[in-house]
C-alpha positions in Angstrom: 2.6 -13.2 -14.0 -1.5 -12.3 -13.3 -3.2 -11.9 -16.6 -6.7 -10.4 -17.6 -8.3 -13.8 -17.9 -8.3 -14.8 -14.6 -11.0 -15.1 -12.9 -12.3 -14.8 -9.1 -15.3 -17.2 -8.5 -16.0 -17.7 -12.1 -15.9 -14.1 -13.4 -13.2 -12.1 -15.3 -10.6 -10.3 -12.6 -10.5 -7.2 -14.5 -13.8 -7.1 -16.9 -13.2 -2.8 -17.3 -10.1 -4.0 -19.0 -10.9 -6.4 -21.1 -12.0 -4.7 -24.3 -9.3 -2.3 -23.8 -6.4 -2.8 -26.6 -2.9 -4.7 -25.7 -0.4 -2.4 -24.6 3.6 -3.7 -25.0 5.7 -5.3 -22.2 8.9 -3.9 -21.5 11.6 -6.5 -20.9 12.6 -6.2 -17.5 16.0 -5.5 -16.6 18.3 -7.7 -14.2 17.8 -5.3 -11.2 14.3 -6.3 -11.1 14.7 -9.7 -11.6 13.4 -11.6 -8.2 13.3 -15.4 -7.3 10.5 -17.3 -7.4 8.9 -18.1 -3.9 9.2 -21.5 -2.5 10.9 -21.8 0.6 9.6 -23.3 4.0 9.2 -20.1 5.8 6.8 -19.0 2.5 5.0 -21.9 2.9 4.4 -21.5 6.6 3.5 -18.3 6.1 0.9 -19.4 3.3 -0.6 -21.8 5.9 -1.5 -19.5 8.4 -3.2 -17.2 5.8 -5.1 -20.2 4.6 -5.9 -21.0 7.5 -7.6 -17.9 9.0 -9.6 -17.5 5.4 -7.3 -13.8 5.0 -6.8 -12.4 1.6 -3.2 -10.6 1.3 -2.0 -7.8 -1.1 0.9 -9.7 -1.6 -0.6 -12.2 -3.9 -4.0 -10.2 -5.0 -1.3 -7.0 -6.3 1.3 -9.6 -7.2 4.2 -8.2 -5.1 7.3 -8.8 -6.4 8.9 -9.3 -3.3 6.2 -11.7 -1.6 8.7 -14.5 -1.7 11.5 -12.6 0.4 8.6 -11.5 2.8 6.8 -14.5 3.2 9.9 -16.5 4.2 10.4 -14.9 7.0 6.7 -14.1 8.2 5.6 -10.9 6.6 2.6 -10.7 5.4 0.2 -7.6 4.4 -3.2 -8.6 5.3 -5.8 -6.8 3.1 -9.3 -6.4 4.6 -12.9 -5.9 3.3 -12.9 -8.6 0.9 -10.7 -9.4 -2.1 -12.6 -7.2 -5.3 -12.2 -3.3 -5.5 -15.0 -1.1 -6.4 -12.0 1.5 -8.3 -10.5 0.3 -11.2 -7.0 1.7 -11.3 -4.6 1.5 -14.5 -1.9 0.5 -12.3 -3.3 -2.3 -10.3 -3.8 -6.4 -10.1 -6.9 -6.3 -7.8 -9.8 -7.5 -8.8 -12.6 -5.1 -9.7 -16.4 -5.2 -9.6 -19.2 -5.4 -6.7 -17.5 -6.5 -3.7 -19.9 -9.0 -1.2 -20.9 -7.6 2.3 -18.0 -7.5 5.0 -17.4 -10.4 6.9 -17.9 -9.5 10.8 -15.8 -12.3 12.0 -12.7 -11.1 9.7 -11.0 -8.5 12.3 -11.0 -11.9 14.9 -9.6 -13.8 12.4 -6.8 -11.2 11.2 -5.9 -10.5 14.9 -5.5 -14.4 15.3 -3.0 -14.7 12.3 -1.3 -11.5 13.8 -0.9 -13.3 17.1 -0.1 -16.9 15.5 2.6 -15.5 13.6 4.2 -13.6 16.2 4.4 -10.2 14.2 6.5 -7.4 15.6 5.0 -5.0 13.2 1.9 -5.8 10.9 0.5 -3.8 7.5 -3.1 -3.9 7.1 -4.4 -2.5 3.9 -7.8 -3.0 2.2 -9.4 -2.6 -1.6 -11.7 0.5 -1.6 -15.3 0.1 -0.8 -17.0 3.1 -2.1 -20.3 0.6 -1.8 -20.3 1.5 2.0 -21.3 4.3 3.5 -18.7 5.0 5.5 -15.9 3.2 2.9 -15.3 1.3 5.6 -13.8 3.3 7.8 -15.6 1.4 11.0 -14.7 -2.0 9.9 -10.6 -0.8 9.4 -10.9 0.7 13.1 -12.4 -2.7 14.4 -9.3 -4.4 12.8 -6.9 -2.6 14.5 -8.7 -2.7 18.0 -9.2 -6.6 17.2 -5.3 -6.8 17.0 -4.6 -4.6 19.7 -6.6 -6.7 22.1 -4.7 -10.1 20.6 -1.6 -9.1 20.1 -0.5 -5.8 22.2 2.8 -5.6 21.9 2.5 -5.6 18.0 2.9 -2.3 16.3 0.6 -1.1 13.4 0.5 0.3 10.2 -2.2 0.7 7.9 -2.5 1.3 4.5 -5.8 3.2 3.5 -8.2 4.1 0.8 -9.0 7.6 0.4 -12.4 7.6 1.9 -13.4 10.0 -0.8 -16.6 11.8 -0.2 -17.0 9.7 3.1 -17.5 12.5 5.4 -16.4 11.3 9.1 -14.7 8.3 7.6 -10.7 9.0 8.3 -11.2 10.4 11.7 -13.1 7.3 12.6 -9.9 5.2 11.1 -7.4 8.0 12.8 -8.8 8.0 16.4 -8.5 3.5 16.5 -5.1 4.8 16.8 -2.6 3.0 14.6 1.1 3.6 14.7 1.4 4.3 11.0 -0.8 5.8 8.6 0.0 5.4 5.2 -2.3 6.2 2.6 -0.4 6.5 -1.3 -0.5 9.0 -3.6 1.0 7.0 -6.2 2.0 9.0 -9.0 2.1 12.7 -10.1 -1.4 14.6 -10.6 -1.0 15.1 -14.5 -1.6 11.5 -14.5 -4.5 11.0 -12.3 -7.4 10.8 -15.0 -5.6 8.1 -16.5 -3.5 6.0 -13.8 -5.8 6.4 -10.6 -9.4 7.7 -12.4 -11.1 7.4 -9.2 -9.5 9.6 -7.3 -8.5 12.9 -6.7 -4.9 13.6 -5.9 -5.6 17.1 -3.5 -8.4 14.8 -1.6 -5.5 11.8 -1.1 -2.9 15.0 0.1 -5.6 16.8 2.6 -6.3 12.9 3.7 -2.7 12.9 5.3 -2.6 16.4 5.9 -5.8 15.7 8.3 -4.4 12.9 10.1 -1.6 15.4 11.6 -4.3 17.7 12.3 -5.9 15.4 14.5 -3.2 13.6 15.8 0.4 15.0 15.4 2.4 12.5 17.4 0.9 10.1 14.2 3.4 8.8 11.5 2.4 9.3 8.5 3.7 7.8 5.4 2.9 7.8 1.5 4.3 6.4 -1.6 5.0 6.7 -5.5 5.5 5.0 -8.1 8.0 5.6 -10.9 8.2 4.8 -14.4 5.0 5.8 -15.7 5.7 9.1 -18.0 6.2 11.5 -14.6 9.0 14.1 -14.8 11.3 14.5 -12.2 10.7 18.0 -11.4 6.5 16.6 -10.7 8.0 14.0 -8.3 9.8 16.5 -5.8 7.0 18.8 -6.2 4.8 16.1 -5.2 7.7 15.5 -2.5 6.8 19.3 -1.4 3.3 18.6 -1.1 3.5 15.5 1.1 6.0 17.8 3.1 3.6 20.6 3.3 1.0 18.0 4.7 3.7 17.0 6.9 4.4 13.1 5.9 7.2 11.6 7.7 7.6 8.7 5.4 8.3 8.7 1.9 8.4 5.6 -0.6 9.4 5.1 -4.2 9.4 2.1 -6.5 9.1 1.2 -9.8 6.0 0.7 -11.2 5.7 -3.0 -12.8 2.9 -3.5 -15.5 0.4 -6.7 -14.3 -1.0 -7.3 -17.3 -1.3 -6.1 -20.8 -4.7 -4.3 -20.7 -2.9 -2.4 -17.7 -1.4 1.0 -18.2 2.1 0.8 -19.9 5.4 1.0 -18.2 6.9 4.2 -19.9 10.6 3.2 -18.5 12.3 1.4 -16.3 13.7 3.6 -13.6 17.4 3.0 -13.2 18.7 2.6 -9.8 21.0 5.3 -9.6 17.7 7.5 -9.9 16.3 6.0 -7.1 19.5 6.9 -5.2 18.9 10.3 -6.2 15.2 10.6 -5.4 16.1 9.3 -2.1 18.8 12.0 -1.9 16.4 14.7 -2.6 13.9 13.7 -0.6 15.9 13.6 2.8 16.9 16.8 2.0 13.4 18.3 1.7 12.7 16.9 5.2 11.2 13.5 5.1 12.1 11.5 8.8 12.3 8.2 6.3 13.0 7.5 3.0 13.1 4.2 0.9 13.1 4.3 -2.6 14.7 1.7 -4.7 13.0 -0.5 -8.3 11.5 -2.8 -5.7 10.2 -0.8 -2.8 6.8 -1.4 -1.6 4.8 0.1 1.0 4.9 -2.9 3.1 8.5 -4.3 2.1 11.1 -4.0 5.4 7.8 -2.0 7.0 9.0 -3.4 10.8 12.5 -2.4 10.2 11.4 0.8 8.5 9.2 1.5 11.5 12.4 1.6 14.3 14.3 3.8 11.9 11.5 6.1 12.1 11.2 6.0 15.0 14.5 6.8 15.9 15.0 9.4 13.5 12.0 11.0 15.4 13.4 10.7 18.6 17.2 11.9 16.9 15.4 14.8 15.9 14.0 15.6 19.3 17.5 15.4 20.6 18.6 18.2 18.7 16.1 20.6 18.7 
């Protein structure tokens, strides 16, 4: 498990959290325990990532599914560096002042996608509030580079919120990814403590703008539970998402990266996740993935195929 004293380029990984009091870390229940990574497939994926000088959110965010995903060649690329300008209370990605963008990154990401033979790829990024467009043009360049190097690969992007970056979202939308994902992460009441640099209605509006600009584009968003939210609040977020036209909802358990991060309020039982999934499907989402270990990019390729099939079935029934 990562700790707050981990360093990145000889500096603390989370300098803004270093002086905070420790929060308790609850013992994980059986349903949240996973095997340590180390298969041959995992090593092959790691080698491709290293050879192309890439950063992955799998490693930076300490994802519990890294062993499973990398063993079958699925890695979620994290672009625009490994240092985020935000300081969310839940996130393990390093924070601070980022380096300038690397103009070679789009080509390197595209080369890795082609080399790995990915049918579906997920591209995410750190927040880059330091850039005039929030990194939108760079994001679009990565999408276009993948289209050129691996035209058969479907592309899913998980973007920042582009808060106060006029016109940035449109640049990314117009690059025409197959899925546009932006996570709301938690309920509005918890934003000031969990996601203080973001604004709930700005994030919701971003997802709505995708549909306004291109109604055929699939949209996706995710929530963490176990942060102290109430069931009724989660259901209200579902309604907000559906009003914004979101097609695909993911819900997973929040896992505390270090004692300096937000504490886990409780571990949500798998039966509650099943109930959330049933409620979300009743509200009209085309696709729902809800389980303790669900993450935005977990099984993304398989889920994209199901998402396409669900839309086709809905069209046929109309």
